[in-house]
C-alpha distance (Angstrom), angle and dihedral (degrees) to the residues before:
residue distance angle dihedral
M1 . . .
I2 3.82 . .
V3 3.82 90.9 .
N4 3.79 90.9 53.5
C5 3.73 91.6 49.1
V6 3.83 91.3 52.7
R7 3.78 91.4 49.4
Y8 3.75 90.6 50.1
Y9 3.78 92.5 50.2
I10 3.79 91.9 49.8
M11 3.81 92.7 50.0
T12 3.74 91.8 47.3
Q13 3.80 90.9 52.2
K14 3.83 92.4 49.7
F15 3.83 91.1 49.1
T16 3.86 91.6 49.5
S17 3.84 88.9 49.7
Y18 3.74 89.6 50.7
L19 3.77 92.4 51.5
F20 3.78 90.1 48.3
V21 3.80 93.5 52.9
V22 3.88 90.2 47.7
A23 3.84 90.0 50.7
I24 3.76 89.8 52.3
L25 3.73 93.4 49.9
L26 3.78 92.2 48.9
A27 3.82 91.2 50.0
V28 3.82 88.9 52.8
L29 3.74 92.0 50.4
V30 3.79 93.9 47.9
S31 3.81 89.0 48.0
C32 3.84 90.9 52.5
A33 3.84 90.1 48.0
K34 3.78 92.0 53.9
R35 3.79 91.5 52.2
G36 3.84 90.2 63.3
S37 3.76 140.0 -107.4
P38 3.77 120.8 -56.1
T39 3.88 110.2 -80.7
G40 3.73 95.3 -143.4
G41 3.82 91.9 -127.1
P42 3.88 130.3 -71.8
V43 3.79 121.9 -23.1
D44 3.77 112.8 -92.4
E45 3.86 106.8 -113.6
D46 3.81 97.2 164.1
P47 3.84 120.0 106.2
P48 3.76 118.0 -125.7
E49 3.79 118.1 -87.2
I50 3.76 127.6 -133.7
L51 3.75 115.0 -120.6
R52 3.86 100.4 176.8
V53 3.78 141.1 3.0
Y54 3.79 123.0 -163.4
P55 2.95 119.4 -139.5
D56 3.83 92.9 23.4
N57 3.77 118.0 -101.2
F58 3.82 110.8 -99.6
S59 3.71 92.3 25.8
I60 3.80 121.2 166.8
N61 3.87 129.2 -148.3
F62 3.77 85.7 31.0
K63 3.84 113.2 -168.3
A64 3.86 102.4 153.8
T65 3.78 123.2 120.2
E66 3.79 94.9 -160.8
I67 3.77 133.2 49.6
E68 3.82 125.3 -165.3
I69 3.82 123.7 -162.3
T70 3.84 111.9 -173.1
F71 3.85 122.0 -161.4
D72 3.80 133.7 -164.8
E73 3.77 91.8 -115.3
Y74 3.84 142.1 20.8
V75 3.75 112.6 -66.4
K76 3.81 135.9 -177.3
L77 3.76 136.1 -161.4
Q78 3.84 116.3 -111.7
D79 3.76 125.8 -169.7
L80 3.83 89.1 -13.1
Q81 3.89 97.0 163.2
K82 3.75 91.2 57.6
Q83 3.82 99.0 38.2
L84 3.78 103.7 41.0
V85 3.82 115.1 88.1
I86 3.91 118.9 -179.7
S87 3.77 116.3 -164.5
P88 3.00 121.9 -134.4
P89 3.78 90.2 26.9
L90 3.78 119.7 -115.0
K91 3.79 120.6 -132.4
T92 3.87 88.9 -141.0
L93 3.72 115.0 42.0
P94 3.84 115.9 -128.3
I95 3.76 121.5 -112.6
I96 3.78 109.4 -111.2
T97 3.81 125.6 -171.7
P98 2.95 150.4 -126.7
Q99 3.74 98.0 50.7
G100 3.81 117.8 175.6
S101 3.89 92.1 -7.3
A102 3.79 140.0 63.2
S103 3.77 129.9 -104.0
K104 3.85 138.0 160.9
T105 3.88 89.5 -124.5
V106 3.81 129.1 61.9
T107 3.79 108.0 -155.0
I108 3.89 123.6 -161.3
Q109 3.80 115.8 -164.9
I110 3.83 110.7 -166.5
T111 3.73 110.4 -146.8
D112 3.80 98.9 172.8
T113 3.78 129.7 80.6
L114 3.83 109.3 -105.5
K115 3.69 122.6 -134.8
E116 3.80 119.5 -113.6
N117 3.82 121.5 -104.8
T118 3.76 91.7 8.0
T119 3.82 131.9 135.2
Y120 3.77 113.9 -135.8
T121 3.82 126.4 -163.1
F122 3.79 125.7 -164.3
N123 3.86 106.5 -163.9
F124 3.79 109.3 -169.4
G125 3.92 94.6 -175.8
Q126 3.80 105.5 -161.1
S127 3.75 96.9 -37.0
I128 3.87 96.6 114.7
V129 3.81 107.4 81.1
D130 3.85 134.5 163.6
N131 3.75 114.9 -98.6
N132 3.89 97.9 -123.5
E133 3.84 108.5 40.2
G134 3.82 101.3 14.6
N135 3.83 93.9 -121.8
P136 3.81 107.3 167.3
Y137 3.76 126.7 -132.9
P138 3.84 92.7 -131.4
F139 3.72 120.6 -121.7
Y140 3.68 99.7 -27.5
R141 3.86 112.4 -167.7
Y142 3.77 124.5 -166.5
V143 3.78 111.8 -163.1
F144 3.78 131.9 -175.9
S145 3.83 140.1 158.0
T146 3.74 128.6 -140.2
G147 3.83 85.9 -154.1
T148 3.77 136.2 59.2
Y149 3.86 97.3 -81.6
I150 3.75 143.0 30.3
D151 3.79 116.6 -113.3
S152 3.84 106.4 -119.5
L153 3.79 108.1 -179.1
Q154 3.85 121.8 122.2
L155 3.75 136.9 -149.8
K156 3.73 121.9 -162.2
G157 3.80 131.1 -163.3
K158 3.83 149.5 131.2
I159 3.77 137.4 -115.1
T160 3.83 121.1 -131.0
D161 3.76 133.9 162.6
A162 3.80 118.6 -118.2
L163 3.83 94.8 -143.5
D164 3.80 106.1 13.9
Y165 3.81 123.3 73.5
K166 3.80 90.2 -142.3
S167 3.86 124.7 67.1
E168 3.79 123.9 -124.9
E169 3.77 123.2 -110.3
F170 3.85 126.8 -131.5
V171 3.83 95.4 27.5
N172 3.76 119.1 170.7
V173 3.79 115.3 -137.6
L174 3.86 109.4 -157.2
L175 3.77 133.0 -166.6
Y176 3.82 121.2 -161.7
K177 3.84 119.6 -167.1
M178 3.79 108.6 -116.8
D179 3.78 100.7 -143.5
S180 3.82 131.7 140.9
T181 3.88 89.9 -73.0
Y182 3.78 96.8 51.7
T183 3.85 121.6 118.4
D184 3.76 129.3 163.8
S185 3.79 91.0 -113.3
V186 3.78 89.4 70.8
I187 3.85 89.9 86.8
F188 3.81 88.9 64.9
N189 3.82 97.5 48.7
E190 3.82 114.3 22.2
P191 3.80 138.3 48.1
P192 3.82 118.3 -109.5
L193 3.76 126.2 -108.1
Y194 3.80 92.4 -119.1
V195 3.77 131.9 22.9
F196 3.79 133.7 -173.8
N197 3.79 129.6 176.6
T198 3.78 124.8 -150.9
L199 3.84 92.3 -151.1
D200 3.77 114.5 -161.9
S201 3.72 99.9 -51.7
L202 3.84 111.2 50.3
E203 3.80 133.3 82.6
T204 3.69 92.3 159.0
F205 3.81 117.9 47.5
T206 3.85 143.6 -177.6
M207 3.81 120.0 -148.1
E208 3.88 109.1 -154.0
N209 3.75 138.3 -166.0
L210 3.79 94.3 33.7
A211 3.81 125.6 155.2
A212 3.79 125.5 -126.9
G213 3.80 115.4 -92.9
T214 3.75 146.2 90.4
Y215 3.83 118.9 -66.4
R216 3.78 143.8 -179.7
M217 3.82 106.8 -127.7
I218 3.85 118.3 -147.5
G219 3.81 134.8 173.7
L220 3.84 118.7 -153.7
K221 3.79 130.8 -172.2
E222 3.82 96.4 -166.1
E223 3.72 134.6 -164.5
S224 3.84 95.9 -163.2
S225 3.79 101.8 33.6
N226 3.80 92.4 -138.5
L227 3.84 96.0 126.4
R228 3.81 90.7 -116.8
F229 3.80 124.7 115.3
D230 3.79 114.1 -115.6
P231 3.90 106.6 -174.5
A232 3.83 91.7 -162.9
R233 3.82 94.5 57.9
D234 3.84 112.0 15.1
K235 3.74 137.3 75.3
I236 3.80 117.7 -133.1
G237 3.78 137.7 -164.9
F238 3.82 126.3 -178.7
I239 3.73 144.2 179.8
S240 3.82 109.0 -120.1
D241 3.85 96.3 -145.0
P242 3.75 126.9 50.9
V243 3.81 115.1 -93.2
T244 3.79 114.9 -130.6
L245 3.84 120.6 -159.2
P246 2.97 131.5 -111.9
T247 3.78 96.8 49.9
D248 3.81 138.8 143.4
E249 3.84 94.1 -154.5
E250 3.79 118.3 114.5
Y251 3.82 115.0 -139.8
E252 3.79 132.9 -146.8
L253 3.79 121.2 -146.0
K254 3.82 112.0 -161.6
L255 3.77 108.6 -160.7
F256 3.80 119.0 -146.9
K257 3.84 137.7 169.1
P258 3.81 104.2 -114.8
E259 3.83 117.5 -128.6
L260 3.81 109.2 -120.6
D261 3.80 118.3 -128.3
A262 3.81 111.0 -92.3
E263 3.76 110.9 -101.3
A264 3.78 138.6 150.5
V265 3.81 108.5 -123.9
K266 3.79 107.9 172.5
A267 3.79 140.5 17.0
T268 3.84 125.6 -163.3
H269 3.79 135.0 178.0
E270 3.86 107.8 -118.9
A271 3.83 106.1 164.0
K272 3.77 135.6 4.5
T273 3.83 93.9 -82.5
R274 3.81 102.1 14.7
F275 3.82 132.5 88.0
H276 3.75 127.8 -172.4
I277 3.83 118.0 -138.4
G278 3.76 114.3 -162.6
Y279 3.84 113.2 -155.5
N280 3.81 144.0 178.6
G281 3.82 126.2 -135.9
R282 3.70 126.5 20.6
L283 3.75 119.6 -43.7
D284 3.82 127.5 -177.3
S285 3.80 92.6 173.4
M286 3.82 142.1 -12.0
K287 3.76 136.4 -160.4
I288 3.83 111.7 -127.1
Q289 3.78 124.4 -177.2
S290 3.76 140.5 149.9
L291 3.78 119.9 -103.1
K292 3.79 87.9 -128.2
D293 3.77 118.3 72.0
N294 3.82 123.1 -112.4
V295 3.81 95.6 11.9
F296 3.83 93.4 125.2
T297 3.78 123.2 38.2
K298 3.82 94.9 177.4
T299 3.76 130.2 27.0
R300 3.84 140.7 168.5
I301 3.80 134.4 179.8
T302 3.81 125.8 -148.2
K303 3.77 132.8 166.9
L304 3.74 122.1 -112.2
K305 3.83 109.4 -123.4
D306 3.83 116.2 -100.7
K307 3.80 93.8 -6.3
D308 3.82 136.2 95.0
T309 3.80 88.3 -119.0
L310 3.89 132.6 113.8
Q311 3.73 121.2 -153.3
F312 3.83 112.6 -138.7
W313 3.87 112.0 -159.0
F314 3.79 119.0 -166.8
L315 3.72 145.0 170.8
P316 2.96 143.8 -119.0
E317 3.80 107.9 41.8
L318 3.82 114.6 -103.0
A319 3.77 122.9 -121.4
L320 3.79 113.0 -119.7
E321 3.76 90.6 -129.0
P322 2.98 113.2 106.7
D323 3.79 91.3 34.0
S324 3.85 97.4 -137.5
V325 3.76 143.0 37.3
I326 3.79 131.0 -150.6
L327 3.83 116.3 -131.2
K328 3.84 124.6 -161.3
T329 3.81 112.0 -146.2
T330 3.78 120.8 -162.2
F331 3.83 131.3 -177.6
K332 3.78 117.3 167.1
S333 3.86 104.6 -54.2
Y334 3.84 92.7 -14.5
E335 3.80 120.7 103.4
N336 3.79 131.8 174.6
E337 3.74 140.9 162.5
L338 3.79 122.7 -135.0
T339 3.81 127.7 -174.1
V340 3.81 116.9 -142.9
K341 3.82 121.4 -157.8
L342 3.75 108.1 -138.5
K343 3.86 123.0 -131.8
D344 3.73 137.6 -171.2
L345 3.81 101.3 -105.8
Y346 3.82 141.9 159.2
Q347 3.76 123.6 -99.2
D348 3.85 119.5 -105.8
S349 3.82 117.7 -111.9
L350 3.74 130.1 -157.0
T351 3.86 120.4 -96.2
V352 3.80 123.4 161.5
S353 3.78 125.6 -153.4
K354 3.82 140.4 168.7
Y355 3.78 115.8 -81.9
G356 3.75 111.6 -142.8
G357 3.73 125.9 -39.7
H358 3.78 131.1 -54.3
K359 3.83 129.2 -120.6
L360 3.70 137.9 165.1
G361 3.75 112.1 -69.7
K362 3.84 95.7 19.3
P363 3.81 127.5 98.2
I364 3.79 125.4 -110.3
Q365 3.78 105.8 -107.2
Y366 3.88 134.6 -161.9
E367 3.80 131.8 -173.3
A368 3.75 126.9 -159.5
S369 3.85 132.4 -146.1
T370 3.78 88.7 -129.0
P371 3.78 129.2 40.2
I372 3.79 115.8 -77.6
V373 3.76 108.5 -134.9
S374 3.81 99.5 173.9
F375 3.77 145.5 0.7
N376 3.76 135.9 -154.5
Q377 3.75 111.6 -140.3
S378 3.80 93.1 -166.9
K379 3.77 89.5 65.4
V380 3.82 93.7 58.8
E381 3.77 117.5 88.3
L382 3.83 125.6 -171.2
L383 3.75 122.1 -175.2
N384 3.83 131.6 -177.5
R385 3.70 126.7 -138.1
D386 3.80 91.3 -78.7
S387 3.82 91.4 50.8
I388 3.80 90.4 -109.6
P389 3.86 112.1 147.9
V390 3.82 116.0 -110.3
P391 3.81 117.5 -153.9
V392 3.84 113.9 -119.3
E393 3.79 136.1 -168.0
L394 3.83 121.5 -152.8
S395 3.83 128.3 -149.4
L396 3.79 131.8 176.6
D397 3.79 130.0 -144.4
E398 3.86 98.7 -155.7
F399 3.79 94.8 -171.5
K400 3.84 95.5 52.8
N401 3.86 90.2 30.2
V402 3.82 92.4 -132.2
L403 3.82 125.8 145.1
S404 3.83 115.6 -150.2
I405 3.80 122.2 -158.0
N406 3.79 108.9 -158.3
F407 3.79 125.5 -166.1
E408 3.80 141.6 151.1
Q409 3.83 105.3 -89.3
E410 3.71 132.8 -151.7
E411 3.81 126.7 -157.1
K412 3.83 122.2 -106.3
E413 3.76 91.5 15.4
L414 3.80 134.2 139.8
Y415 3.87 116.2 -138.5
K416 3.78 125.3 -165.5
L417 3.75 114.4 -157.9
K418 3.85 129.6 -167.6
L419 3.75 128.3 -178.7
F420 3.81 104.4 -165.2
P421 3.80 123.0 -152.7
G422 3.76 110.4 -70.4
A423 3.86 95.1 29.5
I424 3.78 89.7 112.6
T425 3.82 128.0 34.8
D426 3.74 120.2 -170.4
F427 3.81 137.7 -154.4
Y428 3.82 92.4 -85.0
D429 3.85 93.2 48.1
E430 3.76 92.1 -105.4
T431 3.80 119.3 142.3
N432 3.77 132.7 -150.3
D433 3.73 129.8 -98.8
T434 3.75 117.1 -127.7
I435 3.78 111.3 -60.3
S436 3.84 119.8 -162.0
G437 3.80 130.2 -174.5
N438 3.80 140.8 161.9
F439 3.78 122.0 -142.9
T440 3.76 129.7 -174.7
T441 3.77 130.8 -165.4
R442 3.78 125.9 -145.0
E443 3.78 125.0 -129.2
T444 3.82 114.6 -87.8
T445 3.81 90.9 -118.9
S446 3.86 89.8 68.7
Y447 3.83 87.6 65.8
G448 3.82 133.4 65.5
N449 3.82 130.3 -144.1
I450 3.79 132.0 -142.3
M451 3.86 121.8 -154.2
V452 3.84 113.6 -163.2
T453 3.75 117.8 -165.2
L454 3.79 118.2 -163.3
E455 3.78 119.2 -152.4
R456 3.90 134.8 -173.8
G457 3.74 94.5 5.4
T458 3.81 117.7 155.8
Q459 3.80 102.0 166.6
W460 3.80 117.2 78.0
P461 2.96 144.5 -137.8
A462 3.79 102.8 41.0
I463 3.81 130.9 172.3
V464 3.75 117.2 -129.8
Q465 3.81 111.3 -159.4
I466 3.76 138.0 -176.3
V467 3.83 109.3 -152.8
K468 3.80 139.1 173.9
E469 3.79 122.3 -120.2
D470 3.86 88.8 -95.6
L471 3.85 85.8 57.1
T472 3.85 94.8 -111.0
V473 3.79 105.4 155.2
V474 3.84 111.0 -124.2
A475 3.73 99.1 176.7
Q476 3.73 140.8 -11.5
Q477 3.83 143.0 -176.1
I478 3.70 135.3 -166.4
A479 3.78 112.5 -116.9
L480 3.84 122.8 -151.3
E481 3.76 100.7 167.1
N482 3.83 146.4 14.0
T483 3.77 104.4 -77.8
T484 3.85 141.6 102.8
Y485 3.85 121.4 -67.1
T486 3.74 117.2 -160.8
F487 3.80 125.6 -151.0
D488 3.78 110.8 -165.9
Y489 3.90 133.0 -166.8
L490 3.76 98.8 22.2
D491 3.77 117.7 164.9
P492 3.82 114.6 -114.3
D493 3.79 106.6 -91.7
D494 3.77 146.7 111.3
Y495 3.82 113.1 -70.5
L496 3.77 142.9 178.1
V497 3.78 125.0 -145.3
R498 3.81 116.6 -143.4
V499 3.76 136.0 170.6
I500 3.84 123.2 -152.6
Y501 3.84 119.9 -156.5
D502 3.78 99.5 -132.4
T503 3.80 96.9 -155.4
N504 3.82 96.4 171.0
S505 3.84 93.6 42.2
N506 3.86 94.9 -127.8
G507 3.77 95.5 131.9
R508 3.89 96.4 -115.0
Y509 3.80 141.4 74.0
D510 3.82 114.9 -88.2
P511 3.79 121.0 -158.4
G512 3.84 122.4 -142.6
N513 3.73 130.8 -93.9
F514 3.78 119.7 -135.1
L515 3.82 99.0 -161.2
K516 3.84 88.7 49.9
N517 3.80 91.6 46.4
K518 3.76 87.8 -125.1
Q519 3.79 122.4 150.5
P520 3.83 122.5 -144.2
E521 3.72 119.3 -97.4
K522 3.82 111.7 -86.3
V523 3.75 117.7 -100.3
V524 3.86 125.0 -165.3
Y525 3.84 123.4 -162.0
L526 3.74 130.7 -168.4
P527 3.77 102.2 -114.0
A528 3.75 99.5 -115.5
V529 3.81 141.8 39.7
K530 3.73 111.3 -102.6
Q531 3.79 124.9 -144.1
L532 3.76 114.6 -138.9
L533 3.85 116.3 -159.9
A534 3.81 128.7 -162.7
N535 3.82 113.5 -87.2
W536 3.82 90.4 14.7
D537 3.79 137.0 122.0
L538 3.76 123.3 -145.1
R539 3.70 118.2 -159.0
E540 3.78 117.5 -166.1
T541 3.78 134.4 171.3
V542 3.80 123.5 -149.9
I543 3.85 116.2 -161.3
L544 3.85 108.9 -145.6
E545 3.77 130.4 -164.3
C-alpha cells in the first residue's frame, strides 16, 4: 500500500513537471508570435547587375539580329515605351522581352534593316528593374556600329521653357543632317538622324556617339511620341543656326507652344440671327460677310467667353430657303469661305448678369447675352452706405461684350448699384429691366502690395507681370523705363514676378515660329516664388539686360 502511494506520488510529480515544461514552451512560442513574422533580412536596395551581353556592348561590324543581356537576378521592363529611345530611329520597332513577366535575360530582336556604317544606341532609361523591389538599372545604353568604328562625338545642352519658370520632362532632342536634301519641312514628315530623351530627371543633357557633320537641332515635347512636329499639340524649341560637330559649345533649347495661323474653320447656326465661327490661332477681330450682296443690313462680332469661337450677329432674319448661306471670312491677308446650314431657331433676347467678381480697385462689370451697342450713363445710379451718390464712368469692351462701371472706391464700404431701364441698349434695340446689386469693399490691410524695380534695362517696352504658380496672370503693367512699378490690392498668395521683352510692342507675349526661324520673346523670372501676406509690401528688383 505504501509502495503504491510512493509510485503514485512520483508519477504525479513527473506529469506535473511535464505540464510545466509544455506551458513554458507554449509561452515562448506565443511571445515569438507577438514579436512578428520573420522579416527575411534587409530590403534589397541594389540594382541588378549585368553578367553577360551578347554581342558585346560597343561592338563593331555588327550583323546580329538578336541581342541578349543577362542579369544576376530576375528583371522586368517597366514603362518601356516611354523610357526606351533608339537612335537613329528604326522604322520597325524591335521586339523586346520580357513583356509582362520576369526573366534573367532581356532579349532584343531587331526586325528592321540596319543602315551601313552607322552607330546605333539603345537607351533604356530606367526601364530595366529587378523583379522584387523594382530597383532600376540606371540609364543602360547598348551601343553598336554596323561599320568599323563607333562614333564618339558629343553634344551638350540644356532644356528651358520660354514662358514657364519650370522645364518640361521627357523632351526629345532631335538632330537632322543638313545636307543637300534638307528642308525645314522634314521635322513634320520624317524621323531625325539622332534622338535623345531627357526623361524625367534631366534639364542639362549630353548626346553621345554622334558623327561629325552639320545638323539642325530641335527640341520637342510631344503628345504622340512619333518624332514628328505637330504644331497644334506639341511644344518646340530650336537652335537658329546650324550646329556643326565637333563642338565644345553648349546649346539652350527654349521650348514654346507655337501660335497657329489665324483661320476660321467652322460656322454653325446657333440662334435665329446668330452664327458661331470656330477659329484657330489668335484673333482680335475678323471681317465676316455674305458672298451675296445686301444679305445683312446690320452685323456685330463678339467673342464667346473661354472658347476659340466668334459670335456673328446679323439682321435681318434669313429665309430658310435656300437652306444655307456662304460666308467670306477675312483677317489681315487670310481669307476663307464657310458654308452655314440654316436651322429654324428662336431669337436671342437680352439678359444682363455680373461679369466676374469685384474687389477693391477694380470696376464693377456686367456682360449681356446679346451685344451691347450703347449705354446711358445718366440711368446708372451708385450710392454708398450713407446713400450719397458716387460719380461713375462707363466703358464698353465691344469684342468681349463687357460693360465696366468705374468709380473712385473706398475701403470697407457698401455700394448700392442700380441700372434703370434704358441704361443698356442691345443689338436688337432692346433695353434692360431694372438691375440692382450691392457691392462691398474689404479693408486695404486684407490685401498685399508688390513693388517691382527694374534696373539696367535697355530694351523697351517690357511687360511686368505678377503671376500665380499655374501662370495665371493676376496683374501687369507696360514698362518704358527703369523705375519702380507698384501692384496694389493683391490677394495674399504665392506669386512669381516675370518680365517679358515686348520686341514688337503689341502688349503681349509672342511665341516663336520655326519656319520663320524666329525665337520666342525673351522672358525673365525672379528665381523664386514669393509669398505675399495680408497688410504686407514685397519689394523686388529685376536686373534686365
